[in-house]
C-alpha positions as CSV (number, residue, x, y, z in Angstrom):
1,M,-74.1,-11.9,-69.8
2,D,-74.3,-8.2,-70.2
3,D,-77.9,-6.9,-70.6
4,R,-76.6,-4.0,-72.8
5,I,-75.1,-6.5,-75.3
6,L,-78.4,-8.4,-75.4
7,A,-80.3,-5.2,-76.0
8,E,-77.9,-4.1,-78.7
9,L,-78.0,-7.5,-80.4
10,S,-81.8,-7.7,-80.1
11,S,-82.3,-4.3,-81.8
12,Q,-79.9,-5.3,-84.6
13,L,-81.4,-8.7,-85.2
14,A,-85.0,-7.7,-84.8
15,P,-85.5,-6.9,-88.6
16,F,-84.5,-10.5,-89.3
17,L,-85.8,-12.2,-86.2
18,P,-88.6,-10.3,-84.4
19,D,-88.5,-12.5,-81.3
20,A,-84.7,-12.3,-81.0
21,M,-84.8,-11.0,-77.4
22,E,-87.1,-13.8,-76.3
23,R,-84.9,-16.4,-77.9
24,M,-81.8,-14.9,-76.3
25,V,-83.3,-14.9,-72.9
26,R,-84.3,-18.6,-73.4
27,L,-80.7,-19.4,-74.4
28,A,-79.1,-17.4,-71.7
29,Q,-77.9,-20.6,-69.9
30,D,-76.6,-22.2,-73.1
31,G,-72.8,-22.4,-72.9
32,L,-72.2,-21.9,-76.6
33,F,-74.6,-19.0,-76.9
34,R,-73.0,-17.3,-73.9
35,E,-69.5,-17.8,-75.4
36,M,-70.7,-16.2,-78.7
37,C,-72.2,-13.2,-76.8
38,S,-68.9,-12.9,-74.8
39,E,-66.9,-12.8,-78.1
40,Y,-69.3,-10.3,-79.5
41,Q,-69.0,-8.1,-76.4
42,E,-65.2,-8.2,-76.5
43,C,-65.0,-7.5,-80.2
44,A,-67.4,-4.5,-79.7
45,K,-65.2,-3.2,-76.9
46,C,-62.1,-3.5,-79.0
47,L,-63.7,-1.7,-82.0
48,Q,-64.7,1.2,-79.7
49,R,-61.1,1.4,-78.4
50,W,-59.8,1.5,-82.0
51,K,-62.3,4.2,-82.9
52,R,-61.4,6.3,-79.9
53,S,-57.6,5.9,-80.4
54,R,-55.7,9.1,-81.0
55,E,-54.0,7.4,-83.9
56,K,-56.6,6.3,-86.4
57,H,-56.0,2.7,-87.5
58,A,-58.4,2.4,-90.4
59,H,-57.3,-1.2,-91.1
60,R,-58.0,-2.3,-87.5
61,I,-61.4,-0.5,-87.5
62,E,-62.3,-2.3,-90.7
63,E,-61.1,-5.6,-89.4
64,Y,-63.1,-5.4,-86.2
65,T,-66.2,-4.0,-88.0
66,Q,-66.1,-7.1,-90.2
67,L,-65.5,-9.4,-87.2
68,L,-68.4,-7.9,-85.3
69,A,-70.7,-8.4,-88.4
70,G,-69.6,-12.0,-88.7
71,L,-70.3,-12.7,-85.0
72,R,-73.7,-11.0,-85.3
73,Q,-74.5,-13.4,-88.3
74,E,-73.3,-16.4,-86.3
75,I,-75.5,-15.4,-83.4
76,L,-78.5,-14.9,-85.7
77,R,-78.0,-18.4,-87.2
78,Y,-77.7,-19.9,-83.8
79,L,-80.9,-18.3,-82.7
80,Q,-82.7,-19.4,-85.8
81,D,-81.4,-23.0,-85.4
82,N,-82.5,-23.1,-81.8
83,E,-86.2,-22.4,-82.2
84,K,-88.6,-23.2,-79.3
85,P,-89.4,-26.9,-79.6
């Protein structure tokens, strides 16, 4: 799992979940959590490619922006649902 993605997610989720990074580190070996983070990372990469494209594809940029926000919400819910026992 990419440390940059964890740092990015942590900073974005911190207003809603102050201990987001701690929870992410704790769940680093969880298969489902790793898969969600991988999907988030791939979506973020695609969004950046669309934004850098010579031809602006506003519909694709909007689509990937929404996908990224949805994945972020999914990760937030997963972190909230998997509190320390």
